[in-house]
C-alpha positions in Angstrom: 0.2 0.0 -0.2 1.6 3.5 -1.0 2.1 5.7 1.6 0.2 9.3 0.3 1.1 12.7 2.0 -1.5 15.4 1.3 -0.1 19.1 2.6 -3.2 21.2 3.1 -6.4 20.9 4.5 -8.8 23.1 2.4 -11.2 21.6 -0.3 -8.5 20.2 -2.6 -6.6 18.6 -0.2 -9.9 17.3 1.6 -11.3 15.8 -1.5 -7.8 14.4 -3.0 -7.5 12.8 0.6 -11.3 11.3 0.2 -10.6 9.5 -3.2 -7.1 8.2 -2.7 -8.2 6.5 0.5 -11.1 4.8 -1.3 -8.6 3.3 -3.6 -6.1 2.0 -1.1 -3.3 4.4 -0.8 -2.5 4.9 2.9 -3.8 8.9 3.4 -1.9 11.1 6.0 -3.4 14.5 5.6 -0.9 17.3 7.4 -2.5 21.0 8.3 -0.7 23.6 10.0 -3.7 25.4 11.2 -5.8 23.9 13.9 -8.9 23.4 12.0 -9.5 22.3 8.3 -10.9 24.6 5.7 -8.6 26.7 3.7 -10.4 29.7 2.9 -13.6 27.4 3.1 -14.1 28.4 6.9 -16.4 30.6 9.3 -15.9 33.6 11.2 -18.1 35.4 13.9 -19.5 38.8 15.5 -20.7 39.1 18.4 -24.4 40.8 18.7 -26.7 41.9 21.7 -24.3 38.8 23.3 -25.1 36.2 20.8 -22.7 34.6 18.3 -23.4 35.3 14.8 -21.4 33.2 12.3 -20.5 33.9 8.6 -18.3 32.5 6.0 -14.9 34.5 6.2 -13.5 33.6 2.8 -15.6 31.8 0.1 -19.4 32.3 0.4 -21.2 30.3 -2.0 -21.2 26.9 -3.5 -21.5 26.0 -7.4 -18.3 25.8 -9.1 -17.9 22.3 -7.3 -18.7 18.8 -9.9 -22.0 17.0 -8.5 -20.5 13.6 -9.4 -17.4 15.1 -6.3 -20.1 16.2 -4.5 -21.8 13.0 -4.5 -19.0 10.5 -4.6 -17.2 12.2 -1.3 -20.5 11.6 0.8 -21.2 15.3 0.7 -24.6 14.7 -0.6 -25.5 13.1 2.2 -24.4 15.5 4.9 -25.2 19.1 4.0 -28.6 21.0 2.7 -28.3 23.3 0.0 -30.0 25.6 -1.5 -30.2 27.6 -4.8 -31.8 30.5 -6.1 -34.0 29.8 -9.3 -35.1 33.2 -9.3 -33.6 35.4 -12.0 -30.0 37.3 -11.3 -30.9 41.0 -11.0 -28.3 43.4 -12.7 -27.9 47.3 -12.1 -26.6 49.5 -14.2 -26.1 53.5 -13.3 -29.2 55.9 -14.2 -31.6 53.0 -14.5 -34.6 53.0 -12.1 -35.1 49.2 -12.9 -32.6 46.2 -12.6 -32.4 44.0 -15.7 -33.6 40.3 -15.0 -31.1 37.8 -16.0 -33.6 34.7 -16.8 -32.6 31.0 -17.0 -35.1 30.5 -19.6 -33.2 31.6 -23.0 -36.4 33.1 -24.6 -37.1 35.3 -21.2 -33.8 36.3 -21.3 -33.8 37.5 -25.2 -37.0 39.6 -24.5 -36.0 41.0 -21.3 -32.1 42.1 -23.0 -33.6 43.4 -26.1 -36.1 45.6 -23.8 -33.8 46.8 -21.2 -30.3 47.1 -23.1 -31.4 47.1 -26.5 -29.6 43.5 -27.4 -29.8 42.4 -30.9 -26.9 39.7 -30.8 -27.2 36.2 -31.2 -28.1 35.6 -27.4 -29.3 31.9 -28.0 -26.2 31.4 -30.1 -23.6 32.0 -27.4 -25.3 30.0 -24.7 -25.3 27.1 -26.8 -21.7 27.2 -27.9 -20.6 28.1 -24.4 -22.7 24.8 -23.5 -20.7 22.8 -25.7 -17.4 24.0 -23.9 -18.9 23.5 -20.2 -19.4 20.2 -21.3 -16.2 19.4 -22.9 -14.8 20.8 -19.7 -17.2 18.7 -17.3 -15.7 15.4 -19.3 -12.4 16.2 -18.8 -12.9 16.7 -15.0 -14.7 13.4 -14.5 -11.8 11.8 -16.5 -9.4 13.2 -15.1 -7.4 14.3 -18.4 -5.3 17.0 -18.7 -6.2 19.8 -20.6 -4.7 19.7 -23.9 -5.4 22.2 -27.3 -5.1 19.4 -29.6 -7.8 17.6 -28.1 -9.8 20.5 -27.7 -9.9 20.8 -31.3 -10.8 17.3 -31.9 -14.0 17.5 -29.6 -15.1 20.9 -30.0 -13.7 21.9 -33.5 -11.2 24.6 -34.5 -13.7 27.4 -34.8 -14.9 26.7 -30.9 -11.6 26.5 -29.8 -10.4 29.3 -31.3 -13.3 31.4 -30.1 -13.7 30.2 -26.9 -10.2 29.1 -25.5 -7.5 30.9 -27.3 -9.2 34.0 -28.5 -9.7 37.3 -26.3 -13.1 37.9 -24.1 -13.0 41.1 -26.2 -13.5 39.2 -29.3 -15.7 36.8 -28.3 -18.2 39.4 -26.8 -18.1 41.7 -29.7 -18.8 38.1 -32.1 -22.3 37.4 -29.9 -23.6 40.8 -28.3 -24.7 44.5 -29.7 -25.2 46.0 -26.4 -22.4 47.2 -24.0 -24.3 46.4 -21.1 -24.8 42.6 -22.2 -21.0 42.2 -22.8 -20.2 43.7 -19.2 -22.4 41.2 -17.9 -21.4 38.4 -19.6 -17.4 39.4 -19.6 -17.2 40.5 -15.5 -15.8 36.9 -14.6 -12.8 37.4 -17.0 -11.4 39.5 -13.5 -12.6 36.9 -11.1 -9.4 36.0 -9.9 -7.5 38.9 -11.0 -7.2 41.9 -13.5 -7.0 39.7 -16.5 -6.8 41.8 -19.6 -10.1 41.6 -22.0 -7.7 41.7 -25.1 -5.2 39.3 -23.9 -5.6 35.9 -26.2 -6.8 32.9 -23.4 -9.0 35.4 -21.7 -12.1 34.1 -23.3 -12.0 30.8 -22.1 -12.4 32.3 -18.0 -16.2 32.6 -19.4 -17.0 29.1 -19.7 -14.9 28.1 -17.2 -16.8 30.2 -14.3 -19.9 28.3 -15.3 -18.9 24.5 -15.6 -19.9 23.7 -12.1 -22.1 21.0 -12.4 -24.1 20.5 -8.8 -26.6 23.4 -9.8 -26.2 23.4 -13.4 -23.6 26.5 -13.5 -25.2 28.4 -11.5 -24.5 29.2 -7.8 -25.7 28.0 -4.5 -25.7 28.2 -0.7 -25.0 25.6 1.8 -27.4 25.6 5.0 -26.0 27.1 8.3 -22.7 28.2 5.8 -20.4 27.2 3.5 -17.6 25.7 5.8 -19.9 22.7 6.2 -18.4 21.4 3.4 -14.9 21.1 4.5 -16.1 20.3 8.1 -17.9 17.4 7.0 -15.8 16.8 4.5 -13.3 16.0 7.2 -15.2 14.3 9.3 -15.9 11.7 6.6 -12.3 11.3 5.6 -11.9 10.4 9.4 -14.3 7.6 9.2 -12.6 6.4 5.8 -9.5 6.0 7.8 -7.4 9.3 7.1 -4.9 10.2 9.4 -5.2 13.8 9.8 -2.4 15.8 11.4 -3.4 19.2 12.4 -1.8 22.0 14.1 1.7 20.3 12.3 4.3 22.3 10.9 6.6 20.8 8.7 10.0 21.5 9.3 11.7 19.7 5.8 11.3 17.4 3.7 14.4 14.6 2.6 13.5 14.4 -1.2 16.4 11.7 -1.1 15.2 9.3 1.5 11.4 10.2 0.7 10.8 11.6 4.5 8.9 14.7 6.1 10.2 16.0 9.3 7.6 17.8 11.4 7.6 18.4 15.6 10.9 16.1 16.2 9.1 13.4 13.9 9.3 11.7 10.8 7.1 10.2 8.2 7.7 8.3 5.1 6.1 9.3 1.8 5.5 7.4 -1.6 4.5 10.5 -2.8 3.2 14.4 -2.1 0.7 16.0 -3.0 0.6 20.2 -2.2 -2.9 21.4 -2.1 -1.4 24.6 -0.9 -0.5 28.2 -2.3 1.9 27.4 -4.9 4.8 28.7 -3.2 4.9 26.4 -0.1 6.3 23.3 -2.1 8.8 25.1 -3.5 9.6 26.7 0.4 9.7 23.4 1.9 11.9 21.4 -0.4 14.1 23.9 -0.7 13.6 24.8 -4.2 15.0 28.3 -5.2 14.9 27.8 -8.7 11.3 26.8 -8.8 10.5 30.1 -6.1 11.8 32.2 -9.0 9.9 30.8 -12.0 6.7 31.1 -9.6 7.2 35.0 -8.8 7.6 35.8 -12.0 4.0 34.9 -12.6 0.9 37.0 -12.8 -0.3 36.5 -9.4 -2.0 39.7 -8.0 -5.7 39.7 -7.1 -8.1 42.7 -6.9 -11.3 41.5 -5.0 -12.7 42.5 -2.1 -15.3 41.2 0.5 -17.7 42.7 2.6 -20.1 41.1 4.8 -23.1 43.7 6.0 -25.0 42.6 9.1 -28.8 44.1 9.3 -31.1 44.0 12.5 -33.8 42.9 10.2 -34.5 41.4 6.5 -33.5 43.8 3.7 -36.0 45.6 1.9 -34.7 46.4 -1.9 -36.2 49.3 -3.4 -36.7 47.8 -7.2 -37.7 44.0 -7.2 -38.6 43.5 -4.0 -41.1 40.8 -4.6 -40.5 38.2 -2.0 -39.6 35.5 -5.0 -36.1 38.3 -5.5 -35.1 37.7 -1.9 -32.3 35.1 -2.1 -31.7 36.6 -6.0 -28.0 37.2 -6.5 -27.7 41.3 -7.8 -24.5 42.7 -9.7 -23.9 46.5 -9.3 -22.2 47.7 -12.0 -20.3 51.3 -12.4 -19.0 51.1 -15.4 -20.4 51.7 -18.6 -18.6 49.6 -21.7 -15.7 47.4 -21.8 -13.1 50.3 -22.2 -14.3 51.4 -19.0 -13.9 48.0 -17.2 -10.6 47.2 -18.5 -9.4 50.7 -17.6 -10.9 50.3 -14.0 -9.1 46.5 -13.7 -5.7 48.0 -14.7 -5.6 50.9 -13.0 -5.5 49.0 -9.6 -3.2 46.1 -10.8 -1.0 48.9 -11.8 -1.1 50.4 -8.4 -2.7 53.7 -10.1 -5.2 53.8 -7.6 -6.1 52.1 -4.6 -10.1 51.6 -5.5 -11.7 51.9 -8.8 -15.7 51.3 -8.7 -16.3 48.3 -10.9 -18.9 45.9 -9.9 -20.4 44.5 -7.0 -21.8 40.6 -6.9 -24.1 40.7 -3.9 -25.1 37.1 -2.5 -28.2 36.9 -0.3 -26.7 34.8 2.7 -29.2 35.7 5.1 -32.1 35.3 2.6 -30.9 32.1 1.2 -30.6 30.9 5.5 -34.0 31.4 6.0 -35.1 29.5 3.1 -33.3 26.5 4.3 -34.8 27.2 7.9 -32.3 28.9 9.3 -33.0 32.0 11.4 -30.3 33.8 12.4 -30.7 37.1 14.6 -29.2 39.1 11.9 -29.5 39.4 7.7 -26.3 38.8 5.9 -25.4 40.1 2.4 -21.9 39.7 1.1 -20.2 42.0 -1.3 -17.9 40.7 -3.5 -16.4 44.0 -4.6 -13.6 45.0 -7.4 -11.5 46.6 -7.9 -9.2 46.7 -5.2 -4.8 47.6 -5.5 -2.9 45.0 -3.0 -1.1 47.8 -1.2 -3.8 48.1 1.5 -5.3 47.0 4.4 -8.9 47.3 5.0 -8.1 49.6 8.0 -6.4 52.4 5.1 -9.8 51.7 2.9 -12.4 52.5 5.5 -13.3 55.6 3.2 -13.7 53.3 0.2 -15.4 50.2 2.1 -18.2 53.4 2.8 -18.2 54.4 -0.7 -19.5 50.7 -1.4 -22.3 51.0 1.1 -23.4 54.2 0.3 -23.5 53.0 -3.1 -25.5 49.7 -1.7 -28.0 52.5 -0.2 -29.2 53.6 -3.4 -30.7 50.1 -4.0 -32.0 49.4 -0.2 -34.8 50.8 1.9 -33.2 50.1 5.4 -29.8 50.6 5.0 -30.1 52.2 8.6 -30.7 48.8 9.7 -27.3 48.3 8.7 -25.0 47.3 12.1 -22.0 45.9 11.4 -19.7 45.0 8.4 -16.5 43.3 8.6 -14.1 44.0 5.2 -11.4 42.3 3.8 -9.4 43.8 1.3 -6.9 41.5 -1.2 -3.9 42.3 1.4 -5.9 41.3 4.1 -7.0 37.9 1.6 -3.2 37.3 1.4 -2.9 37.6 5.1 -5.3 35.6 6.8 -5.5 32.7 3.9 -1.7 32.6 2.1 -3.1 33.8 -1.3 0.0 34.7 -3.3 -1.0 38.5 -3.6 -4.9 38.0 -2.5 -5.4 36.0 -5.5 -8.3 33.2 -4.8 -7.4 31.4 -7.3 -3.7 32.0 -6.1 -2.6 33.1 -9.8 -4.4 35.6 -12.1 -6.3 34.0 -15.6 -4.0 35.2 -18.0 -3.0 33.8 -21.8 0.1 32.2 -20.3 -1.6 30.6 -17.0 -4.6 29.3 -18.2 -6.6 26.3 -19.6 -2.9 24.0 -20.6 -1.0 26.4 -19.1 -2.4 26.3 -15.8 0.4 23.9 -14.5 4.0 24.0 -12.7 5.0 20.9 -14.2 8.2 20.7 -16.4 6.5 18.0 -18.7 2.9 18.6 -18.4 2.4 16.3 -21.7 2.9 13.5 -19.5 2.8 14.7 -15.7 1.0 17.4 -15.8 0.6 17.9 -11.7 3.9 17.2 -11.4 5.6 20.2 -9.2 8.4 21.1 -11.7 11.0 18.1 -12.2 10.5 16.9 -9.1 9.6 13.2 -9.0 6.7 12.1 -6.7 6.0 15.5 -5.4 2.6 17.2 -7.0 0.5 20.1 -7.5 -3.3 20.3 -6.8 -3.8 23.5 -5.1 -6.0 26.6 -6.3 -3.1 27.4 -9.1 -3.7 24.1 -10.8 -5.7 23.8 -13.6 -9.1 24.0 -13.7 -8.2 27.1 -11.0 -9.5 27.1 -7.2 -13.0 28.4 -8.1 -14.0 25.3 -9.6 -14.1 23.3 -5.9 -12.2 20.3 -5.2 -11.8 19.7 -9.1 -7.9 20.2 -9.2 -8.0 17.7 -5.7 -10.0 15.6 -7.8 -8.2 15.6 -10.9 -4.8 14.7 -9.8 -5.7 12.4 -7.4 -7.4 10.4 -10.5 -4.4 10.7 -12.4 -2.2 9.9 -9.2 -4.4 6.5 -9.1 -3.9 5.5 -12.4 0.0 6.1 -12.4 0.7 4.2 -8.9 -2.3 1.7 -9.3 
């Protein structure tokens, strides 16, 4: 029986441990914190002497693969919910939000009426779904992304447009309205300030819709998303995974294949790092690989505000009860060029904050929908664009600017009793995101699709860590990316099962 060491107790490490243990590996999971979860953990505030829990990092579920959710046993342990009501999009000087219907015919009518869209919405969705189906197939099989295989399965034209092409060209191919382009293209900057003009930036759009638990949509977990990692940890314990918490690795002896920690040592046949991409280099004392990583695009520009209300939020527009749990998007940009400028200005530290867009997750309303009635309502504001050189305490004016913008859409803004604010620098310190990037690397042309690997020989050893034999990497920096929750951990474990068994 092979000894598999998994370093890192986030979602990817937990998923990898689960699959390896069930396939006759002797798995030891090592986590330096006293808890598991990575960025999928809870925090709390005290209100009227009562503890109110909230998601400290990751907030919504939806990008995980349904088969992972089911095969790990998670589907039997947690309750989920996803809003079937339309998403609501707000632009400046528009009195009513635009509804993003799931039904394509309803969506075509709405976008034509509200945004004057005369493009090929149905064609966009149909082509995107072809790319998503392809992605989900290689996720399931554990196959490495490959441009030649993509062309065989999708055809040369779709591969050029959707995988190799720029988001700017993709959006202009299908749409006529700048507002449609902005909404459909906002995910290009999801992990960091990738340029919409760069080759390969188009791929981020289907990538961020490739979750299959809720068929490409996002959802919530009863109590909070931390239930996913906490329950999976319990499942793995019952399977026989040896879990070493509060364990700091001192060094790794690659010659004798031993890991040293706390005055002890453990033998390994292979190590799987489910961490940030720099940690393996530091532990194996590989300065060359560390230099290569430092040359990559690491910067993240997303901030997060958790807003607590003493009464349920009342929206000024679309306040029907059916929209309580709708995701909302507030845009400050007016076209793709403004969008690009805001994104790149913060990347280049021209400004500390540039209004771009805010994704609003109705965490409190979703919890009520699942029967979890809490003492405060919660909105999660995922906000672009912040630079990396300031902590939240230095950008309180910008936080207040975002709350002020929110007051344009909420009737009872005076019910706001507390906020928790994290900038990219805060995210870096609290979750070890390199330069605050939730996906650990920006989804740029040299770090996307088949290039999202650290291997010196990706054709045959895609998840190997540079040229280090029996050392692999499946953290958020690996394909597909951290946002597609647990998928790097699953794909890497799948390839190792094939190799060693």
